[in-house]
N, C-alpha and C positions, 0 to 999 in steps of 0.2 A: 611453384610446384609443378605446374604443367610443362614448364621449360625443362625440368629434369626427367620427365617421361611418365608422370603419373596421369591417370585419367581425370576427367573433370569431376565426377562424383567423389573420387577420393580427395581431390584438392579441395572440394567444398567441405567434406566431412572433417578433414584433418587440418585444413588451413583457415577456412572462413568461419566456420561455426564456433571454434574456440575463441576467436577474436571478438565475435559479437555477442557471445553468451552473457558475459558479465554486464556490459552496458544494458543489454535488453532486460535482464532480470532486475538491475538496479531501477531502471525506468519503470518497470511494471509494479514493483513494490512502492515506489514513490507515488505513482498514480493511485494506487489503492489507498495509501495514507491520505493523499490529497482528497480523494473522493469521500473518505470518512469525515474529513473536516468540512468539506462542502456540503455534504448531506446534513450535517448538524446545523449549519448556518441556514441552509434552505428550509429545514424543518422549523427553525425559529421564525423565519420570515413568512412562510407560506402555509404552515400547518401540516406539512407532510414530512416524510423522512425520519431520520433519527432524532432530529431536534424537536419533533412533535411531542415525543414523550416528555422531554424536559419542559417544554412549554406548557404541556398539559398539567404536570405535577406542580410546576411553579405557580401557574395561575390559580390552581386549587388550593394553594397554600399548604401543599404537602412537601415541605422542605427536605425531609429525610429521603424521600424517593427521588426528588430532584437532584439532591447531592449524590445519590447513588448512580444516577444516570451520568452525571458529570464524572464521577470516579471511574466508571466503566469506560467512558470515552477516553479518558486520560490514560488508563491502563492499555486500552486498545492501540492508541497512537504510539505510546512508548514501546509496546511489544512489537508492533510493526517496524518501528525504527531499529530496535535491537535485532530483530530477524533479518532486516536488510543488511545491517552491518555484519552479521554473522555469515550470511550468504556471500556477501562481497569479499570477505576475508578468505572464505573457503574456496571461492572460484579463482582468486588471484594467487 
């Protein structure tokens, strides 16, 4: 684009940003989904994070609450995946 006479800011805004927008958003959503999964595992192992609630309810034999935590985590991961797919389709 610079070879055709556009300025550097226009070349960045019109040429570079559209090319990196989709992979950047996909990576960001993937990392959020990964962090939710990791926080759950860390909570189970160390007693902090999202998994702490599951561990607390499971060890206190409150299975309905532990099941609810698992269900919320499943819904959260699936919704993040669907959001990622929707954004990926809209950007391409």
